[in-house]
C-alpha positions in Angstrom: 16.1 -13.1 42.0 17.0 -10.9 38.9 15.7 -12.7 35.5 19.0 -12.6 34.1 20.9 -14.2 37.2 17.7 -16.6 37.4 18.6 -17.6 33.8 22.2 -18.1 34.5 21.5 -20.3 37.3 19.1 -22.6 35.6 21.7 -23.0 32.8 24.5 -23.8 35.3 22.3 -26.3 37.0 20.9 -27.8 33.8 24.0 -28.5 32.1 25.9 -29.2 35.4 22.9 -31.7 36.5 23.1 -33.4 32.8 26.8 -34.0 33.1 26.5 -35.0 36.8 23.8 -37.7 35.9 25.8 -39.1 32.8 28.8 -39.1 34.9 27.7 -40.7 38.0 25.2 -43.3 36.1 27.7 -44.6 34.1 30.3 -44.9 37.4 27.6 -46.8 39.1 27.1 -49.0 36.3 30.7 -49.8 35.7 31.8 -49.9 39.5 29.3 -51.2 41.2 26.7 -53.0 39.3 28.7 -54.5 36.5 32.4 -54.3 37.6 35.1 -55.3 35.0 36.9 -57.3 37.2 37.0 -61.0 38.6 36.0 -64.1 36.7 32.8 -62.4 35.2 34.5 -59.4 34.0 34.0 -60.0 30.3 30.2 -60.8 31.0 29.7 -57.6 32.9 31.2 -55.4 30.5 28.8 -56.9 27.7 26.2 -56.4 30.3 27.1 -52.8 30.7 27.4 -52.0 27.4 23.8 -53.3 26.9 22.6 -51.2 29.5 24.8 -48.0 28.8 22.6 -46.7 25.8 19.4 -46.8 28.1 21.3 -44.3 30.3 21.4 -41.8 27.4 17.8 -42.7 26.4 16.3 -42.7 29.8 15.8 -38.7 30.2 14.6 -38.1 27.0 12.0 -41.0 27.6 10.9 -39.7 30.7 10.7 -36.2 29.4 8.5 -37.4 26.3 6.3 -39.6 29.0 6.0 -36.4 31.3 5.4 -33.7 28.7 3.8 -35.6 25.7 2.3 -38.9 26.5 0.8 -37.7 29.8 -1.0 -34.8 28.2 -2.3 -36.8 25.5 -3.9 -39.2 27.6 -5.1 -36.4 30.1 -6.5 -34.3 27.4 -8.5 -37.3 26.0 -10.0 -37.6 29.4 -10.9 -34.3 29.8 -12.7 -34.2 26.3 -14.9 -37.0 27.3 -15.9 -35.1 30.6 -17.5 -31.9 32.1 -15.8 -29.8 34.5 -18.2 -28.8 37.0 -17.4 -26.5 40.4 -18.9 -27.4 43.4 -20.8 -25.1 46.0 -17.6 -25.6 48.4 -15.1 -24.5 45.7 -13.8 -27.9 44.6 -13.8 -29.2 41.1 -15.0 -32.3 40.1 -15.5 -34.1 36.6 -18.3 -35.8 35.0 -18.4 -38.3 32.4 -20.2 -37.1 29.6 -19.0 -39.2 26.6 -18.6 -37.6 23.2 -21.4 -34.6 24.3 -18.4 -32.1 23.9 -17.3 -33.4 20.6 -21.0 -32.7 19.6 -21.2 -29.3 21.2 -18.1 -28.4 19.4 -19.3 -29.6 15.8 -22.6 -27.5 16.4 -20.4 -24.3 16.9 -20.2 -22.0 13.7 -17.1 -20.9 15.3 -15.2 -24.2 15.0 -16.2 -24.8 11.5 -14.9 -21.3 10.7 -11.7 -22.3 12.3 -11.5 -25.5 10.0 -12.2 -23.6 7.0 -9.5 -21.3 7.8 -7.0 -24.1 8.6 -7.8 -25.8 5.4 -7.2 -22.5 3.4 -4.2 -22.1 5.6 -3.1 -25.4 4.7 -3.4 -24.9 0.7 -1.7 -21.6 0.8 1.2 -21.2 3.3 3.0 -24.5 2.4 2.7 -23.9 -1.3 4.0 -20.3 -1.1 6.5 -21.1 1.2 8.1 -23.9 -0.5 7.8 -22.4 -4.0 9.3 -19.1 -2.8 12.1 -21.1 -0.7 12.7 -23.2 -4.0 13.0 -20.0 -6.0 15.2 -18.2 -3.6 17.7 -21.2 -2.9 17.8 -21.6 -7.1 18.5 -17.7 -7.5 20.9 -17.3 -4.5 23.0 -20.4 -5.7 23.9 -18.4 -9.0 24.7 -15.1 -7.5 28.1 -13.9 -6.0 26.4 -12.4 -2.9 24.2 -15.2 -2.5 25.5 -16.0 1.3 24.3 -12.7 2.3 21.1 -12.8 0.6 20.5 -16.2 2.0 21.0 -14.8 5.5 18.6 -12.1 4.9 15.9 -14.4 3.5 16.5 -16.8 6.6 16.7 -14.1 9.3 12.8 -13.9 9.9 13.3 -17.4 11.3 15.4 -15.9 14.2 12.1 -13.8 15.1 9.2 -15.3 17.3 5.9 -15.6 15.7 4.7 -13.0 18.2 7.5 -10.5 17.1 6.6 -11.1 13.2 3.1 -10.6 14.2 3.8 -7.3 15.6 5.7 -6.0 12.9 3.3 -6.8 10.3 0.5 -5.3 12.3 2.5 -2.0 12.3 2.8 -2.7 8.3 -1.2 -3.4 8.2 -2.1 -0.8 10.9 -4.6 2.2 10.1 -4.6 5.7 11.8 -6.6 7.9 9.4 -6.1 11.3 11.5 -3.0 11.9 9.5 -1.1 10.4 6.4 2.3 10.1 8.2 0.5 7.9 11.3 -0.4 4.7 9.0 1.2 1.8 8.2 3.2 0.7 5.2 0.4 -0.8 3.1 -2.0 2.0 3.6 0.9 4.2 2.6 1.5 2.2 -0.7 -2.3 2.2 -1.2 -2.7 5.8 -1.2 0.3 6.4 -3.4 -1.2 4.2 -6.1 -4.5 5.8 -5.9 -6.4 4.8 -2.8 -9.0 7.1 -1.3 -8.9 6.6 2.5 -6.9 4.0 4.8 -8.0 0.7 5.2 -8.4 -1.5 8.2 -6.9 -4.3 6.3 -7.3 -6.8 9.3 -11.0 -6.3 9.4 -11.8 -7.3 5.7 -13.3 -10.9 5.9 -11.5 -13.4 3.6 -8.7 -11.0 2.4 -7.5 -10.5 6.2 -6.7 -14.3 6.5 -4.3 -13.9 3.4 -2.8 -10.8 5.4 -2.2 -13.1 8.3 -0.9 -16.1 6.2 1.7 -13.6 4.8 3.4 -13.6 8.0 3.8 -17.2 8.2 5.0 -17.4 4.6 7.6 -14.7 5.4 8.9 -16.7 8.3 9.0 -20.1 6.5 10.5 -19.1 3.2 13.6 -19.0 5.0 13.4 -22.4 6.5 12.4 -24.0 2.8 15.4 -22.2 1.4 18.2 -23.5 3.4 16.8 -27.3 3.3 16.2 -26.8 -0.4 19.5 -25.1 -1.1 21.2 -28.1 0.4 19.2 -30.5 -1.5 20.3 -28.6 -4.8 23.9 -28.8 -3.9 23.5 -32.3 -3.5 22.3 -33.0 -7.0 25.6 -34.5 -9.2 26.9 -32.4 -11.5 26.9 -34.9 -14.1 23.5 -35.0 -15.0 23.4 -31.2 -15.0 26.4 -31.3 -17.4 24.7 -34.1 -19.5 21.4 -31.9 -19.9 23.5 -28.6 -21.0 25.3 -30.6 -23.6 21.9 -32.1 -25.1 20.6 -28.3 -25.2 18.3 -28.0 -22.3 17.6 -24.4 -21.5 17.4 -23.1 -18.1 13.9 -23.5 -17.4 14.1 -27.2 -18.7 17.3 -27.6 -16.6 15.4 -26.4 -13.4 11.9 -27.9 -13.8 12.9 -31.4 -15.4 16.4 -32.0 -14.2 16.6 -30.5 -11.0 13.2 -30.6 -9.1 12.8 -34.3 -10.0 16.1 -35.2 -8.2 14.7 -33.2 -5.1 11.0 -34.3 -5.0 11.6 -36.2 -2.0 13.2 -33.3 0.1 10.5 -30.8 -1.4 7.8 -33.0 0.0 9.7 -33.1 3.4 9.5 -29.3 3.4 5.9 -29.1 2.8 4.9 -31.5 5.1 6.9 -29.9 7.8 5.1 -26.3 7.0 1.9 -28.3 6.9 2.5 -29.2 10.7 3.5 -25.7 11.5 0.1 -24.2 9.7 -2.2 -26.8 11.7 -0.5 -25.7 15.0 -0.5 -21.8 14.1 -1.7 -19.7 17.3 0.4 -16.8 17.8 0.2 -14.9 14.8 -3.5 -14.8 15.0 -3.9 -14.4 18.4 -1.3 -11.3 18.4 -3.2 -9.7 15.4 -6.8 -10.3 15.3 -7.4 -12.9 18.3 -9.8 -14.7 15.9 -11.9 -11.7 15.3 -13.4 -10.7 11.8 -13.9 -14.3 10.7 -9.9 -15.3 11.0 -10.5 -17.9 13.8 -8.3 -21.0 13.6 -8.2 -24.5 15.7 -5.5 -23.2 17.8 -6.9 -20.0 18.8 -10.5 -21.6 19.0 -9.0 -24.2 21.5 -7.3 -21.3 23.9 -10.8 -19.3 23.8 -12.4 -22.3 25.0 -9.9 -23.5 27.4 -9.0 -20.0 29.3 -11.5 -17.6 28.2 -14.7 -19.4 28.4 -13.5 -21.7 30.8 -15.0 -25.0 28.9 -12.5 -27.4 29.6 -14.1 -30.4 27.5 -14.9 -28.6 24.3 -11.4 -27.0 24.8 -9.9 -30.5 25.1 -11.9 -31.8 22.2 -10.7 -29.2 19.7 -7.3 -30.2 21.0 -7.8 -33.6 20.0 -8.7 -32.8 16.7 -5.6 -30.9 16.2 -3.5 -33.7 17.4 -5.5 -36.2 14.9 -4.9 -33.7 12.2 -1.3 -33.7 12.6 -0.6 -37.2 13.4 -0.9 -38.8 10.0 1.5 -36.2 8.5 4.0 -37.0 11.4 3.8 -40.8 10.5 4.3 -40.2 6.9 7.1 -38.1 7.6 8.8 -40.6 9.7 8.1 -43.4 7.3 9.8 -41.5 4.6 12.7 -40.5 6.7 13.3 -44.3 7.5 13.0 -45.3 3.5 15.6 -42.9 3.0 17.9 -44.0 5.6 17.6 -47.5 4.2 
């Protein structure tokens, strides 16, 4: 079947299936299980209304159980076992306890990935949030602000792999002729460089070149959220500060920023979660070479290249443990704001 036709059929079946499920389940609930007639009509209506929300929640619960809860339990089990292929081609799993974790902690590549992830955690959320806040403030003060916002937000529509390919061309080095090199090398030679450089092979600096890709993408996300928060600030407080003689910098840092501090923290932590799971950019641009390894790419190498399911699953559990506290913190803050 042609991919376009297959996609159309999938959409039709998916949407049609959802509509059919909700319609038929409500009909069975109201007409068969708890019919609104007879002496118990009132009681049946009450019971049906108590069950009805669960009909809507049930597909989501099943999906979460199948695609989230089960993989977590299975990954934990695999991280405590060793996969062994028998002579007849069958596969068995031997219990090894925490040996996979011990092996992982003894590998230099794991600690390289941890070091780089920590570096990403400090740099990417800070710069993405700062640039997003700056863009939100500046675009709200110009006539063509909506056009500027659209251009800044546009990278969010690009996949991580697509963005990685774009920036790989920017960092490219083809030293045969000067018209075959990337934009960064062109600028480098224009401003006094002697010869093109392979930027992605320079240790430490290459990590920052990779981070620039994610900052470029996430700045638009931060800008949209923070722009909405800035517009939600009461005009009275701003006018009072202006009457009291506050200059633009004081108005921004002492009046506006404190009032959207909660939103800034939410944006920061959301980008932090993205950083902890970053994989596509590193995989597409360096594949973890030249000291650019990160945890997700390390996990991929172990699972699908080394075929070491135990250590790969152990690294997956480490990523989950790092992400979980931030998720809990975000949920708690969201509940506080709802109250």
